[in-house]
HTML snippet that shows the backbone in 3Dmol.js (N, CA, C, O; Angstrom):
<script src="https://3Dmol.org/build/3Dmol-min.js"></script>
<div id="view" style="width:600px;height:400px;position:relative"></div>
<script>
const pdb = `
ATOM      1  N   MET A   1     119.048  33.968-133.469  1.00  0.00           N
ATOM      2  CA  MET A   1     119.902  33.852-132.304  1.00  0.00           C
ATOM      3  C   MET A   1     119.928  35.186-131.601  1.00  0.00           C
ATOM      4  O   MET A   1     119.912  36.235-132.245  1.00  0.00           O
ATOM      5  N   GLY A   2     119.968  35.154-130.275  1.00  0.00           N
ATOM      6  CA  GLY A   2     119.955  36.369-129.472  1.00  0.00           C
ATOM      7  C   GLY A   2     121.295  37.059-129.441  1.00  0.00           C
ATOM      8  O   GLY A   2     122.286  36.557-129.973  1.00  0.00           O
ATOM      9  N   SER A   3     121.313  38.202-128.820  1.00  0.00           N
ATOM     10  CA  SER A   3     122.522  39.000-128.704  1.00  0.00           C
ATOM     11  C   SER A   3     123.516  38.313-127.777  1.00  0.00           C
ATOM     12  O   SER A   3     123.131  37.556-126.885  1.00  0.00           O
ATOM     13  N   LYS A   4     124.792  38.584-127.997  1.00  0.00           N
ATOM     14  CA  LYS A   4     125.828  38.026-127.146  1.00  0.00           C
ATOM     15  C   LYS A   4     126.250  39.006-126.060  1.00  0.00           C
ATOM     16  O   LYS A   4     127.134  38.697-125.261  1.00  0.00           O
ATOM     17  N   LYS A   5     125.632  40.180-126.019  1.00  0.00           N
ATOM     18  CA  LYS A   5     125.988  41.166-125.007  1.00  0.00           C
ATOM     19  C   LYS A   5     125.507  40.696-123.633  1.00  0.00           C
ATOM     20  O   LYS A   5     124.434  40.109-123.497  1.00  0.00           O
ATOM     21  N   ARG A   6     126.327  40.970-122.627  1.00  0.00           N
ATOM     22  CA  ARG A   6     126.010  40.587-121.266  1.00  0.00           C
ATOM     23  C   ARG A   6     124.703  41.230-120.793  1.00  0.00           C
ATOM     24  O   ARG A   6     123.898  40.564-120.143  1.00  0.00           O
ATOM     25  N   SER A   7     124.478  42.492-121.102  1.00  0.00           N
ATOM     26  CA  SER A   7     123.270  43.185-120.654  1.00  0.00           C
ATOM     27  C   SER A   7     122.020  42.568-121.290  1.00  0.00           C
ATOM     28  O   SER A   7     120.982  42.470-120.635  1.00  0.00           O
ATOM     29  N   ALA A   8     122.107  42.156-122.549  1.00  0.00           N
ATOM     30  CA  ALA A   8     120.969  41.526-123.213  1.00  0.00           C
ATOM     31  C   ALA A   8     120.676  40.166-122.568  1.00  0.00           C
ATOM     32  O   ALA A   8     119.519  39.798-122.366  1.00  0.00           O
ATOM     33  N   TRP A   9     121.740  39.432-122.252  1.00  0.00           N
ATOM     34  CA  TRP A   9     121.571  38.132-121.611  1.00  0.00           C
ATOM     35  C   TRP A   9     120.945  38.289-120.235  1.00  0.00           C
ATOM     36  O   TRP A   9     120.053  37.522-119.873  1.00  0.00           O
ATOM     37  N   GLN A  10     121.400  39.278-119.457  1.00  0.00           N
ATOM     38  CA  GLN A  10     120.830  39.545-118.132  1.00  0.00           C
ATOM     39  C   GLN A  10     119.339  39.882-118.236  1.00  0.00           C
ATOM     40  O   GLN A  10     118.535  39.439-117.415  1.00  0.00           O
ATOM     41  N   LYS A  11     118.982  40.669-119.253  1.00  0.00           N
ATOM     42  CA  LYS A  11     117.582  41.041-119.454  1.00  0.00           C
ATOM     43  C   LYS A  11     116.743  39.804-119.786  1.00  0.00           C
ATOM     44  O   LYS A  11     115.649  39.630-119.250  1.00  0.00           O
ATOM     45  N   GLN A  12     117.258  38.953-120.665  1.00  0.00           N
ATOM     46  CA  GLN A  12     116.534  37.731-121.018  1.00  0.00           C
ATOM     47  C   GLN A  12     116.369  36.822-119.794  1.00  0.00           C
ATOM     48  O   GLN A  12     115.315  36.218-119.592  1.00  0.00           O
ATOM     49  N   LYS A  13     117.409  36.739-119.000  1.00  0.00           N
ATOM     50  CA  LYS A  13     117.367  35.913-117.800  1.00  0.00           C
ATOM     51  C   LYS A  13     116.312  36.448-116.825  1.00  0.00           C
ATOM     52  O   LYS A  13     115.556  35.668-116.246  1.00  0.00           O
ATOM     53  N   ALA A  14     116.256  37.758-116.642  1.00  0.00           N
ATOM     54  CA  ALA A  14     115.275  38.375-115.749  1.00  0.00           C
ATOM     55  C   ALA A  14     113.858  38.160-116.261  1.00  0.00           C
ATOM     56  O   ALA A  14     112.952  37.891-115.472  1.00  0.00           O
ATOM     57  N   GLU A  15     113.652  38.273-117.573  1.00  0.00           N
ATOM     58  CA  GLU A  15     112.332  38.042-118.157  1.00  0.00           C
ATOM     59  C   GLU A  15     111.889  36.598-117.970  1.00  0.00           C
ATOM     60  O   GLU A  15     110.724  36.323-117.682  1.00  0.00           O
ATOM     61  N   PHE A  16     112.832  35.682-118.139  1.00  0.00           N
ATOM     62  CA  PHE A  16     112.510  34.273-117.959  1.00  0.00           C
ATOM     63  C   PHE A  16     112.124  33.984-116.506  1.00  0.00           C
ATOM     64  O   PHE A  16     111.135  33.299-116.246  1.00  0.00           O
ATOM     65  N   ALA A  17     112.907  34.509-115.568  1.00  0.00           N
ATOM     66  CA  ALA A  17     112.611  34.303-114.146  1.00  0.00           C
ATOM     67  C   ALA A  17     111.254  34.895-113.786  1.00  0.00           C
ATOM     68  O   ALA A  17     110.508  34.298-113.010  1.00  0.00           O
ATOM     69  N   ALA A  18     110.922  36.063-114.341  1.00  0.00           N
ATOM     70  CA  ALA A  18     109.630  36.699-114.069  1.00  0.00           C
ATOM     71  C   ALA A  18     108.491  35.872-114.650  1.00  0.00           C
ATOM     72  O   ALA A  18     107.406  35.826-114.070  1.00  0.00           O
ATOM     73  N   SER A  19     108.718  35.222-115.779  1.00  0.00           N
ATOM     74  CA  SER A  19     107.662  34.417-116.401  1.00  0.00           C
ATOM     75  C   SER A  19     107.338  33.172-115.575  1.00  0.00           C
ATOM     76  O   SER A  19     106.255  32.605-115.713  1.00  0.00           O
ATOM     77  N   LEU A  20     108.265  32.743-114.719  1.00  0.00           N
ATOM     78  CA  LEU A  20     108.035  31.576-113.875  1.00  0.00           C
ATOM     79  C   LEU A  20     107.203  31.896-112.649  1.00  0.00           C
ATOM     80  O   LEU A  20     106.789  30.982-111.936  1.00  0.00           O
ATOM     81  N   GLY A  21     106.951  33.155-112.387  1.00  0.00           N
ATOM     82  CA  GLY A  21     106.132  33.531-111.239  1.00  0.00           C
ATOM     83  C   GLY A  21     106.932  33.750-109.976  1.00  0.00           C
ATOM     84  O   GLY A  21     106.351  33.791-108.892  1.00  0.00           O
ATOM     85  N   GLY A  22     108.195  33.886-110.068  1.00  0.00           N
ATOM     86  CA  GLY A  22     109.031  34.156-108.912  1.00  0.00           C
ATOM     87  C   GLY A  22     109.303  32.897-108.107  1.00  0.00           C
ATOM     88  O   GLY A  22     108.427  32.411-107.393  1.00  0.00           O
ATOM     89  N   LEU A  23     110.484  32.382-108.217  1.00  0.00           N
ATOM     90  CA  LEU A  23     110.853  31.164-107.504  1.00  0.00           C
ATOM     91  C   LEU A  23     111.507  31.447-106.155  1.00  0.00           C
ATOM     92  O   LEU A  23     111.895  30.520-105.445  1.00  0.00           O
ATOM     93  N   ASP A  24     111.628  32.712-105.806  1.00  0.00           N
ATOM     94  CA  ASP A  24     112.319  33.067-104.573  1.00  0.00           C
ATOM     95  C   ASP A  24     111.683  32.416-103.351  1.00  0.00           C
ATOM     96  O   ASP A  24     112.386  31.925-102.467  1.00  0.00           O
ATOM     97  N   ASP A  25     110.356  32.412-103.302  1.00  0.00           N
ATOM     98  CA  ASP A  25     109.708  31.876-102.114  1.00  0.00           C
ATOM     99  C   ASP A  25     109.018  30.541-102.390  1.00  0.00           C
ATOM    100  O   ASP A  25     108.071  30.180-101.691  1.00  0.00           O
ATOM    101  N   LEU A  26     109.478  29.815-103.391  1.00  0.00           N
ATOM    102  CA  LEU A  26     108.872  28.534-103.742  1.00  0.00           C
ATOM    103  C   LEU A  26     108.927  27.562-102.569  1.00  0.00           C
ATOM    104  O   LEU A  26     107.922  26.927-102.250  1.00  0.00           O
ATOM    105  N   PHE A  27     110.075  27.437-101.929  1.00  0.00           N
ATOM    106  CA  PHE A  27     110.201  26.511-100.808  1.00  0.00           C
ATOM    107  C   PHE A  27     109.356  26.958 -99.625  1.00  0.00           C
ATOM    108  O   PHE A  27     108.799  26.123 -98.914  1.00  0.00           O
ATOM    109  N   ALA A  28     109.254  28.251 -99.408  1.00  0.00           N
ATOM    110  CA  ALA A  28     108.413  28.753 -98.319  1.00  0.00           C
ATOM    111  C   ALA A  28     106.944  28.431 -98.579  1.00  0.00           C
ATOM    112  O   ALA A  28     106.217  28.058 -97.659  1.00  0.00           O
ATOM    113  N   ARG A  29     106.509  28.574 -99.828  1.00  0.00           N
ATOM    114  CA  ARG A  29     105.117  28.252-100.171  1.00  0.00           C
ATOM    115  C   ARG A  29     104.852  26.755-100.013  1.00  0.00           C
ATOM    116  O   ARG A  29     103.803  26.360 -99.504  1.00  0.00           O
ATOM    117  N   GLU A  30     105.798  25.924-100.447  1.00  0.00           N
ATOM    118  CA  GLU A  30     105.628  24.478-100.318  1.00  0.00           C
ATOM    119  C   GLU A  30     105.606  24.055 -98.855  1.00  0.00           C
ATOM    120  O   GLU A  30     104.810  23.199 -98.469  1.00  0.00           O
ATOM    121  N   THR A  31     106.465  24.643 -98.047  1.00  0.00           N
ATOM    122  CA  THR A  31     106.492  24.337 -96.621  1.00  0.00           C
ATOM    123  C   THR A  31     105.193  24.753 -95.957  1.00  0.00           C
ATOM    124  O   THR A  31     104.647  24.009 -95.143  1.00  0.00           O
ATOM    125  N   ALA A  32     104.692  25.933 -96.293  1.00  0.00           N
ATOM    126  CA  ALA A  32     103.435  26.406 -95.718  1.00  0.00           C
ATOM    127  C   ALA A  32     102.280  25.496 -96.123  1.00  0.00           C
ATOM    128  O   ALA A  32     101.423  25.189 -95.295  1.00  0.00           O
ATOM    129  N   ALA A  33     102.243  25.066 -97.363  1.00  0.00           N
ATOM    130  CA  ALA A  33     101.174  24.177 -97.824  1.00  0.00           C
ATOM    131  C   ALA A  33     101.259  22.824 -97.117  1.00  0.00           C
ATOM    132  O   ALA A  33     100.232  22.254 -96.749  1.00  0.00           O
ATOM    133  N   ARG A  34     102.473  22.308 -96.926  1.00  0.00           N
ATOM    134  CA  ARG A  34     102.653  21.033 -96.236  1.00  0.00           C
ATOM    135  C   ARG A  34     102.235  21.151 -94.773  1.00  0.00           C
ATOM    136  O   ARG A  34     101.587  20.252 -94.237  1.00  0.00           O
ATOM    137  N   ASP A  35     102.605  22.261 -94.121  1.00  0.00           N
ATOM    138  CA  ASP A  35     102.217  22.475 -92.729  1.00  0.00           C
ATOM    139  C   ASP A  35     100.705  22.611 -92.591  1.00  0.00           C
ATOM    140  O   ASP A  35     100.116  22.104 -91.636  1.00  0.00           O
ATOM    141  N   GLU A  36     100.082  23.292 -93.541  1.00  0.00           N
ATOM    142  CA  GLU A  36      98.629  23.460 -93.519  1.00  0.00           C
ATOM    143  C   GLU A  36      97.923  22.115 -93.681  1.00  0.00           C
ATOM    144  O   GLU A  36      96.934  21.850 -92.998  1.00  0.00           O
ATOM    145  N   ALA A  37      98.418  21.272 -94.571  1.00  0.00           N
ATOM    146  CA  ALA A  37      97.830  19.946 -94.776  1.00  0.00           C
ATOM    147  C   ALA A  37      98.012  19.082 -93.530  1.00  0.00           C
ATOM    148  O   ALA A  37      97.106  18.344 -93.143  1.00  0.00           O
ATOM    149  N   ARG A  38      99.182  19.176 -92.907  1.00  0.00           N
ATOM    150  CA  ARG A  38      99.449  18.407 -91.692  1.00  0.00           C
ATOM    151  C   ARG A  38      98.519  18.851 -90.566  1.00  0.00           C
ATOM    152  O   ARG A  38      97.997  18.016 -89.828  1.00  0.00           O
ATOM    153  N   GLU A  39      98.308  20.158 -90.432  1.00  0.00           N
ATOM    154  CA  GLU A  39      97.425  20.694 -89.403  1.00  0.00           C
ATOM    155  C   GLU A  39      95.982  20.262 -89.641  1.00  0.00           C
ATOM    156  O   GLU A  39      95.274  19.933 -88.689  1.00  0.00           O
ATOM    157  N   ALA A  40      95.533  20.258 -90.900  1.00  0.00           N
ATOM    158  CA  ALA A  40      94.172  19.827 -91.233  1.00  0.00           C
ATOM    159  C   ALA A  40      93.980  18.346 -90.897  1.00  0.00           C
ATOM    160  O   ALA A  40      92.933  17.960 -90.377  1.00  0.00           O
ATOM    161  N   ALA A  41      94.974  17.523 -91.188  1.00  0.00           N
ATOM    162  CA  ALA A  41      94.893  16.097 -90.871  1.00  0.00           C
ATOM    163  C   ALA A  41      94.868  15.882 -89.366  1.00  0.00           C
ATOM    164  O   ALA A  41      94.127  15.031 -88.875  1.00  0.00           O
ATOM    165  N   HIS A  42      95.665  16.639 -88.634  1.00  0.00           N
ATOM    166  CA  HIS A  42      95.687  16.521 -87.176  1.00  0.00           C
ATOM    167  C   HIS A  42      94.358  16.953 -86.588  1.00  0.00           C
ATOM    168  O   HIS A  42      93.855  16.322 -85.659  1.00  0.00           O
ATOM    169  N   ARG A  43      93.782  18.027 -87.121  1.00  0.00           N
ATOM    170  CA  ARG A  43      92.480  18.502 -86.631  1.00  0.00           C
ATOM    171  C   ARG A  43      91.409  17.443 -86.869  1.00  0.00           C
ATOM    172  O   ARG A  43      90.585  17.183 -85.993  1.00  0.00           O
ATOM    173  N   LYS A  44      91.418  16.837 -88.044  1.00  0.00           N
ATOM    174  CA  LYS A  44      90.421  15.814 -88.351  1.00  0.00           C
ATOM    175  C   LYS A  44      90.560  14.633 -87.400  1.00  0.00           C
ATOM    176  O   LYS A  44      89.565  14.108 -86.901  1.00  0.00           O
ATOM    177  N   LYS A  45      91.803  14.216 -87.151  1.00  0.00           N
ATOM    178  CA  LYS A  45      92.045  13.061 -86.290  1.00  0.00           C
ATOM    179  C   LYS A  45      91.692  13.350 -84.838  1.00  0.00           C
ATOM    180  O   LYS A  45      91.091  12.504 -84.176  1.00  0.00           O
ATOM    181  N   SER A  46      92.045  14.511 -84.335  1.00  0.00           N
ATOM    182  CA  SER A  46      91.875  14.779 -82.915  1.00  0.00           C
ATOM    183  C   SER A  46      90.589  15.510 -82.559  1.00  0.00           C
ATOM    184  O   SER A  46      90.289  15.661 -81.375  1.00  0.00           O
ATOM    185  N   CYS A  47      89.808  15.975 -83.555  1.00  0.00           N
ATOM    186  CA  CYS A  47      88.606  16.732 -83.222  1.00  0.00           C
ATOM    187  C   CYS A  47      87.395  16.329 -84.060  1.00  0.00           C
ATOM    188  O   CYS A  47      86.391  15.869 -83.515  1.00  0.00           O
ATOM    189  N   GLU A  48      87.480  16.494 -85.345  1.00  0.00           N
ATOM    190  CA  GLU A  48      86.301  16.406 -86.201  1.00  0.00           C
ATOM    191  C   GLU A  48      85.657  15.024 -86.244  1.00  0.00           C
ATOM    192  O   GLU A  48      84.446  14.924 -86.436  1.00  0.00           O
ATOM    193  N   ARG A  49      86.426  13.969 -86.073  1.00  0.00           N
ATOM    194  CA  ARG A  49      85.836  12.636 -86.148  1.00  0.00           C
ATOM    195  C   ARG A  49      85.420  12.104 -84.775  1.00  0.00           C
ATOM    196  O   ARG A  49      84.947  10.972 -84.676  1.00  0.00           O
ATOM    197  N   LYS A  50      85.588  12.894 -83.723  1.00  0.00           N
ATOM    198  CA  LYS A  50      85.242  12.469 -82.371  1.00  0.00           C
ATOM    199  C   LYS A  50      83.951  13.129 -81.907  1.00  0.00           C
ATOM    200  O   LYS A  50      83.541  14.173 -82.415  1.00  0.00           O
ATOM    201  N   ASN A  51      83.320  12.482 -80.917  1.00  0.00           N
ATOM    202  CA  ASN A  51      82.141  13.084 -80.300  1.00  0.00           C
ATOM    203  C   ASN A  51      82.578  14.274 -79.457  1.00  0.00           C
ATOM    204  O   ASN A  51      83.597  14.225 -78.768  1.00  0.00           O
ATOM    205  N   ARG A  52      81.792  15.344 -79.523  1.00  0.00           N
ATOM    206  CA  ARG A  52      82.103  16.541 -78.743  1.00  0.00           C
ATOM    207  C   ARG A  52      81.100  16.633 -77.595  1.00  0.00           C
ATOM    208  O   ARG A  52      79.899  16.440 -77.781  1.00  0.00           O
ATOM    209  N   TYR A  53      81.616  16.928 -76.418  1.00  0.00           N
ATOM    210  CA  TYR A  53      80.775  17.100 -75.243  1.00  0.00           C
ATOM    211  C   TYR A  53      80.844  18.559 -74.818  1.00  0.00           C
ATOM    212  O   TYR A  53      81.904  19.183 -74.864  1.00  0.00           O
ATOM    213  N   ALA A  54      79.705  19.093 -74.404  1.00  0.00           N
ATOM    214  CA  ALA A  54      79.622  20.517 -74.064  1.00  0.00           C
ATOM    215  C   ALA A  54      80.312  20.837 -72.749  1.00  0.00           C
ATOM    216  O   ALA A  54      80.781  21.960 -72.558  1.00  0.00           O
ATOM    217  N   SER A  55      80.384  19.874 -71.839  1.00  0.00           N
ATOM    218  CA  SER A  55      81.005  20.142 -70.534  1.00  0.00           C
ATOM    219  C   SER A  55      81.906  18.978 -70.136  1.00  0.00           C
ATOM    220  O   SER A  55      81.782  17.864 -70.644  1.00  0.00           O
ATOM    221  N   ARG A  56      82.799  19.269 -69.225  1.00  0.00           N
ATOM    222  CA  ARG A  56      83.687  18.230 -68.710  1.00  0.00           C
ATOM    223  C   ARG A  56      82.875  17.166 -67.984  1.00  0.00           C
ATOM    224  O   ARG A  56      83.165  15.974 -68.090  1.00  0.00           O
ATOM    225  N   TYR A  57      81.863  17.600 -67.250  1.00  0.00           N
ATOM    226  CA  TYR A  57      81.017  16.674 -66.505  1.00  0.00           C
ATOM    227  C   TYR A  57      80.357  15.663 -67.446  1.00  0.00           C
ATOM    228  O   TYR A  57      80.338  14.466 -67.160  1.00  0.00           O
ATOM    229  N   GLU A  58      79.821  16.144 -68.557  1.00  0.00           N
ATOM    230  CA  GLU A  58      79.161  15.274 -69.532  1.00  0.00           C
ATOM    231  C   GLU A  58      80.156  14.252 -70.110  1.00  0.00           C
ATOM    232  O   GLU A  58      79.821  13.078 -70.270  1.00  0.00           O
ATOM    233  N   ALA A  59      81.364  14.701 -70.418  1.00  0.00           N
ATOM    234  CA  ALA A  59      82.388  13.804 -70.963  1.00  0.00           C
ATOM    235  C   ALA A  59      82.808  12.761 -69.927  1.00  0.00           C
ATOM    236  O   ALA A  59      82.967  11.587 -70.262  1.00  0.00           O
ATOM    237  N   GLU A  60      82.987  13.179 -68.680  1.00  0.00           N
ATOM    238  CA  GLU A  60      83.372  12.232 -67.624  1.00  0.00           C
ATOM    239  C   GLU A  60      82.256  11.224 -67.358  1.00  0.00           C
ATOM    240  O   GLU A  60      82.533  10.053 -67.098  1.00  0.00           O
ATOM    241  N   ALA A  61      81.004  11.662 -67.420  1.00  0.00           N
ATOM    242  CA  ALA A  61      79.874  10.745 -67.228  1.00  0.00           C
ATOM    243  C   ALA A  61      79.858   9.698 -68.337  1.00  0.00           C
ATOM    244  O   ALA A  61      79.590   8.525 -68.078  1.00  0.00           O
ATOM    245  N   THR A  62      80.139  10.107 -69.557  1.00  0.00           N
ATOM    246  CA  THR A  62      80.182   9.165 -70.681  1.00  0.00           C
ATOM    247  C   THR A  62      81.336   8.184 -70.509  1.00  0.00           C
ATOM    248  O   THR A  62      81.181   6.994 -70.784  1.00  0.00           O
ATOM    249  N   ALA A  63      82.496   8.671 -70.054  1.00  0.00           N
ATOM    250  CA  ALA A  63      83.648   7.794 -69.822  1.00  0.00           C
ATOM    251  C   ALA A  63      83.323   6.770 -68.735  1.00  0.00           C
ATOM    252  O   ALA A  63      83.690   5.601 -68.858  1.00  0.00           O
ATOM    253  N   ALA A  64      82.642   7.196 -67.681  1.00  0.00           N
ATOM    254  CA  ALA A  64      82.262   6.283 -66.596  1.00  0.00           C
ATOM    255  C   ALA A  64      81.265   5.236 -67.090  1.00  0.00           C
ATOM    256  O   ALA A  64      81.344   4.067 -66.714  1.00  0.00           O
ATOM    257  N   GLU A  65      80.330   5.666 -67.932  1.00  0.00           N
ATOM    258  CA  GLU A  65      79.343   4.733 -68.491  1.00  0.00           C
ATOM    259  C   GLU A  65      80.024   3.694 -69.376  1.00  0.00           C
ATOM    260  O   GLU A  65      79.657   2.520 -69.355  1.00  0.00           O
ATOM    261  N   CYS A  66      80.998   4.117 -70.140  1.00  0.00           N
ATOM    262  CA  CYS A  66      81.755   3.183 -70.987  1.00  0.00           C
ATOM    263  C   CYS A  66      82.529   2.189 -70.132  1.00  0.00           C
ATOM    264  O   CYS A  66      82.608   1.008 -70.468  1.00  0.00           O
ATOM    265  N   ALA A  67      83.102   2.662 -69.025  1.00  0.00           N
ATOM    266  CA  ALA A  67      83.859   1.790 -68.134  1.00  0.00           C
ATOM    267  C   ALA A  67      82.943   0.746 -67.501  1.00  0.00           C
ATOM    268  O   ALA A  67      83.365  -0.388 -67.275  1.00  0.00           O
ATOM    269  N   GLU A  68      81.705   1.111 -67.215  1.00  0.00           N
ATOM    270  CA  GLU A  68      80.747   0.164 -66.647  1.00  0.00           C
ATOM    271  C   GLU A  68      80.454  -0.981 -67.614  1.00  0.00           C
ATOM    272  O   GLU A  68      80.124  -2.089 -67.192  1.00  0.00           O
ATOM    273  N   HIS A  69      80.574  -0.707 -68.899  1.00  0.00           N
ATOM    274  CA  HIS A  69      80.297  -1.719 -69.908  1.00  0.00           C
ATOM    275  C   HIS A  69      81.557  -2.453 -70.354  1.00  0.00           C
ATOM    276  O   HIS A  69      81.525  -3.184 -71.345  1.00  0.00           O
ATOM    277  N   GLY A  70      82.666  -2.269 -69.637  1.00  0.00           N
ATOM    278  CA  GLY A  70      83.882  -3.027 -69.902  1.00  0.00           C
ATOM    279  C   GLY A  70      84.863  -2.391 -70.865  1.00  0.00           C
ATOM    280  O   GLY A  70      85.813  -3.049 -71.288  1.00  0.00           O
ATOM    281  N   ALA A  71      84.666  -1.147 -71.221  1.00  0.00           N
ATOM    282  CA  ALA A  71      85.605  -0.468 -72.124  1.00  0.00           C
ATOM    283  C   ALA A  71      86.897  -0.137 -71.380  1.00  0.00           C
ATOM    284  O   ALA A  71      86.880   0.036 -70.161  1.00  0.00           O
ATOM    285  N   PRO A  72      88.015  -0.047 -72.100  1.00  0.00           N
ATOM    286  CA  PRO A  72      89.260   0.372 -71.433  1.00  0.00           C
ATOM    287  C   PRO A  72      89.105   1.788 -70.884  1.00  0.00           C
ATOM    288  O   PRO A  72      88.233   2.534 -71.328  1.00  0.00           O
ATOM    289  N   PRO A  73      89.938   2.155 -69.930  1.00  0.00           N
ATOM    290  CA  PRO A  73      89.791   3.488 -69.320  1.00  0.00           C
ATOM    291  C   PRO A  73      89.906   4.611 -70.350  1.00  0.00           C
ATOM    292  O   PRO A  73      90.799   4.607 -71.197  1.00  0.00           O
ATOM    293  N   LEU A  74      88.995   5.563 -70.260  1.00  0.00           N
ATOM    294  CA  LEU A  74      89.001   6.724 -71.149  1.00  0.00           C
ATOM    295  C   LEU A  74      89.317   7.967 -70.344  1.00  0.00           C
ATOM    296  O   LEU A  74      88.938   8.082 -69.179  1.00  0.00           O
ATOM    297  N   HIS A  75      90.014   8.892 -70.973  1.00  0.00           N
ATOM    298  CA  HIS A  75      90.407  10.135 -70.323  1.00  0.00           C
ATOM    299  C   HIS A  75      89.748  11.303 -71.049  1.00  0.00           C
ATOM    300  O   HIS A  75      89.493  11.236 -72.252  1.00  0.00           O
ATOM    301  N   VAL A  76      89.482  12.351 -70.322  1.00  0.00           N
ATOM    302  CA  VAL A  76      88.809  13.533 -70.850  1.00  0.00           C
ATOM    303  C   VAL A  76      89.850  14.622 -71.108  1.00  0.00           C
ATOM    304  O   VAL A  76      90.775  14.805 -70.316  1.00  0.00           O
ATOM    305  N   TYR A  77      89.692  15.340 -72.217  1.00  0.00           N
ATOM    306  CA  TYR A  77      90.586  16.470 -72.487  1.00  0.00           C
ATOM    307  C   TYR A  77      89.842  17.582 -73.188  1.00  0.00           C
ATOM    308  O   TYR A  77      88.860  17.345 -73.891  1.00  0.00           O
ATOM    309  N   ARG A  78      90.315  18.792 -72.991  1.00  0.00           N
ATOM    310  CA  ARG A  78      89.739  19.978 -73.635  1.00  0.00           C
ATOM    311  C   ARG A  78      90.353  20.112 -75.023  1.00  0.00           C
ATOM    312  O   ARG A  78      91.574  20.078 -75.177  1.00  0.00           O
ATOM    313  N   CYS A  79      89.508  20.263 -76.018  1.00  0.00           N
ATOM    314  CA  CYS A  79      89.973  20.341 -77.403  1.00  0.00           C
ATOM    315  C   CYS A  79      90.449  21.761 -77.730  1.00  0.00           C
ATOM    316  O   CYS A  79      89.717  22.721 -77.493  1.00  0.00           O
ATOM    317  N   PRO A  80      91.653  21.906 -78.267  1.00  0.00           N
ATOM    318  CA  PRO A  80      92.149  23.237 -78.634  1.00  0.00           C
ATOM    319  C   PRO A  80      91.493  23.800 -79.897  1.00  0.00           C
ATOM    320  O   PRO A  80      91.604  24.994 -80.173  1.00  0.00           O
ATOM    321  N   TYR A  81      90.812  22.948 -80.660  1.00  0.00           N
ATOM    322  CA  TYR A  81      90.188  23.394 -81.905  1.00  0.00           C
ATOM    323  C   TYR A  81      88.759  23.884 -81.698  1.00  0.00           C
ATOM    324  O   TYR A  81      88.411  24.980 -82.137  1.00  0.00           O
ATOM    325  N   CYS A  82      87.928  23.080 -81.031  1.00  0.00           N
ATOM    326  CA  CYS A  82      86.508  23.422 -80.907  1.00  0.00           C
ATOM    327  C   CYS A  82      86.135  23.915 -79.520  1.00  0.00           C
ATOM    328  O   CYS A  82      84.993  24.314 -79.291  1.00  0.00           O
ATOM    329  N   GLU A  83      87.083  23.892 -78.591  1.00  0.00           N
ATOM    330  CA  GLU A  83      86.848  24.309 -77.205  1.00  0.00           C
ATOM    331  C   GLU A  83      85.825  23.427 -76.503  1.00  0.00           C
ATOM    332  O   GLU A  83      85.309  23.797 -75.448  1.00  0.00           O
ATOM    333  N   GLY A  84      85.528  22.266 -77.075  1.00  0.00           N
ATOM    334  CA  GLY A  84      84.645  21.294 -76.433  1.00  0.00           C
ATOM    335  C   GLY A  84      85.483  20.273 -75.687  1.00  0.00           C
ATOM    336  O   GLY A  84      86.682  20.467 -75.488  1.00  0.00           O
ATOM    337  N   TRP A  85      84.853  19.195 -75.278  1.00  0.00           N
ATOM    338  CA  TRP A  85      85.527  18.124 -74.545  1.00  0.00           C
ATOM    339  C   TRP A  85      85.438  16.834 -75.347  1.00  0.00           C
ATOM    340  O   TRP A  85      84.403  16.539 -75.944  1.00  0.00           O
ATOM    341  N   HIS A  86      86.524  16.067 -75.362  1.00  0.00           N
ATOM    342  CA  HIS A  86      86.578  14.787 -76.075  1.00  0.00           C
ATOM    343  C   HIS A  86      87.106  13.718 -75.138  1.00  0.00           C
ATOM    344  O   HIS A  86      87.633  14.010 -74.064  1.00  0.00           O
ATOM    345  N   LEU A  87      86.952  12.468 -75.570  1.00  0.00           N
ATOM    346  CA  LEU A  87      87.486  11.329 -74.829  1.00  0.00           C
ATOM    347  C   LEU A  87      88.651  10.735 -75.612  1.00  0.00           C
ATOM    348  O   LEU A  87      88.664  10.751 -76.843  1.00  0.00           O
ATOM    349  N   THR A  88      89.622  10.212 -74.881  1.00  0.00           N
ATOM    350  CA  THR A  88      90.757   9.544 -75.512  1.00  0.00           C
ATOM    351  C   THR A  88      91.187   8.363 -74.648  1.00  0.00           C
ATOM    352  O   THR A  88      90.975   8.360 -73.435  1.00  0.00           O
ATOM    353  N   SER A  89      91.781   7.382 -75.267  1.00  0.00           N
ATOM    354  CA  SER A  89      92.302   6.233 -74.519  1.00  0.00           C
ATOM    355  C   SER A  89      93.735   6.466 -74.079  1.00  0.00           C
ATOM    356  O   SER A  89      94.277   5.696 -73.286  1.00  0.00           O
ATOM    357  N   LYS A  90      94.350   7.521 -74.589  1.00  0.00           N
ATOM    358  CA  LYS A  90      95.739   7.821 -74.239  1.00  0.00           C
ATOM    359  C   LYS A  90      95.793   8.613 -72.934  1.00  0.00           C
ATOM    360  O   LYS A  90      94.976   9.498 -72.683  1.00  0.00           O
ATOM    361  N   GLU A  91      96.784   8.263 -72.115  1.00  0.00           N
ATOM    362  CA  GLU A  91      96.982   9.007 -70.880  1.00  0.00           C
ATOM    363  C   GLU A  91      97.699  10.309 -71.177  1.00  0.00           C
ATOM    364  O   GLU A  91      98.370  10.434 -72.201  1.00  0.00           O
ATOM    365  N   LYS A  92      97.562  11.249 -70.312  1.00  0.00           N
ATOM    366  CA  LYS A  92      98.148  12.580 -70.518  1.00  0.00           C
ATOM    367  C   LYS A  92      99.616  12.585 -70.470  1.00  0.00           C
ATOM    368  O   LYS A  92     100.236  13.637 -70.628  1.00  0.00           O
TER     369      LYS A  92
END
`;
const viewer = $3Dmol.createViewer("view");
viewer.addModel(pdb, "pdb");
viewer.setStyle({}, {cartoon: {color: "spectrum"}});
viewer.zoomTo();
viewer.render();
</script>
């Protein structure tokens, strides 16, 4: 059995907390990891799985060609991730 002195108990408590790897910023680390995962999912959805066009003109020409074949109206937008151009069915 350990000592009953307050200083010994404080030391044991500090050693135990240190062995856990520091829980002070546990919530901050979890929040950062969750935000990073959310950002990666958003990037995949809005950029990586879409066709990239080098210029706005090329993207608009593709949207017009799709409209000629009966597709719903497509809109062109500049991608914040790849700096290319993508098409979307959502209005701005």
